[in-house]
C-alpha positions, 0 to 999 in steps of 0.5 A, a space after each residue: 809536435 817539437 823535439 824536446 828534452 827534460 832538463 831539470 826534474 824536482 819532487 815539488 809535494 808527495 804526489 807532484 813532480 816538477 819537470 823543466 822541458 827545453 824545446 830546441 825549435 825557435 817556433 815554439 809558441 804559447 800563451 799564459 794559462 795554455 796547456 801542451 800535449 807531451 809524448 814518447 815513445 814506450 815499448 814500441 808505442 807512442 803515448 800522449 797526454 795533455 798537461 798544463 804549463 806552469 812557467 810564464 811564456 817569456 821563459 823562451 824555449 823552456 817550460 815547466 810542468 807540474 805533474 800528479 803521479 798516476 799509475 793509470 796512464 803509462 806516460 805519467 807513470 814513466 815521468 814519475 817513476 822513470 824519467 831523467 834529465 836528458 830524456 827526449 820528448 815531443 811537445 806541441 804548441 800551447 793549446 786552449 782558450 784558457 789564456 791571459 794577455 797583458 793587453 786585457 786591462 781587468 783585475 784578474 782573481 785566480 781561483 785553483 784547487 789542487 793541481 788546478 793551481 798549475 795554469 794559474 801560476 803561468 798567469 800569475 807569473 805572466 801578470 807579475 812580469 807585466 805589472 799592469 793589473 792587480 791580482 789575487 790568487 785564491 788557492 784551496 789545498 788538501 794538506 800543507 804538504 800539497 801546497 805547490 809553488 809556495 815560496 814563489 807565490 809568497 815572493 810574488 805576492 810581495 809585489 805591488 798589486 799582486 796577493 794571495 789567500 790560501 785555504 786548507 779544505 781538510 782539517 789540520 791542527 798545525 795550520 795557521 791560515 784560512 780553512 774550508 772550501 772556497 765560498 762567498 767568504 773567500 770570494 769576497 776577500 779576494 775581491 767580487 765586482 763586475 769588472 774582474 775577470 775570474 780564472 777558475 781551475 781544478 775538480 769539476 765540483 769546485 769550478 761548477 760551484 764557484 761559478 754558480 756562487 759567481 753568477 749568484 753574486 752578480 759576476 757576469 758570465 762572460 768574466 769567469 773563464 774555466 779550465 776543466 780537464 774531465 
């Protein structure tokens, strides 16, 4: 674990807070799409939790986390209710096999729901920087207020080869975009073929249902990459 400190906090939605964390060691290592362990001592007990990283690996020693509020875990509660810039924490190197590398030649479709968009943003940002492949972000939200990274997603999608599709899963009379859960229609809009890599992250029902549907539609199993947190 590496010594680090909070350098920025921002309320991203009614339930999600953004945290920017600076690690002061040159050896800190991660790849696009990975998660890290974060730890801090609270009331004499060291608490640890795992969080996906939203920022691109090119951000050097700074990472961005988007964390949903929860009262069940002491560390998450502290981050939302007490944490302030300058507070110290411990962080691990990047963990997990949910990764994208610039050397991968295939087109990419990133499919997420809720805070499942967080590691997908790391990949979307990295792809935008690399400018080596085409990518589509397919993102399901429960309400317009929970649309994370809205401005940046729109900005990045103006670049050649990048685009996004956002669908609202719950009825809302003011919503002008796509509606409904992720299904065959939206997958075909995002781009459906046997060469594309599909990254899935979100609630279990979405990930399991979408992966089964992709298989039914002829996508090879090896081209579907999962991130699950249950």
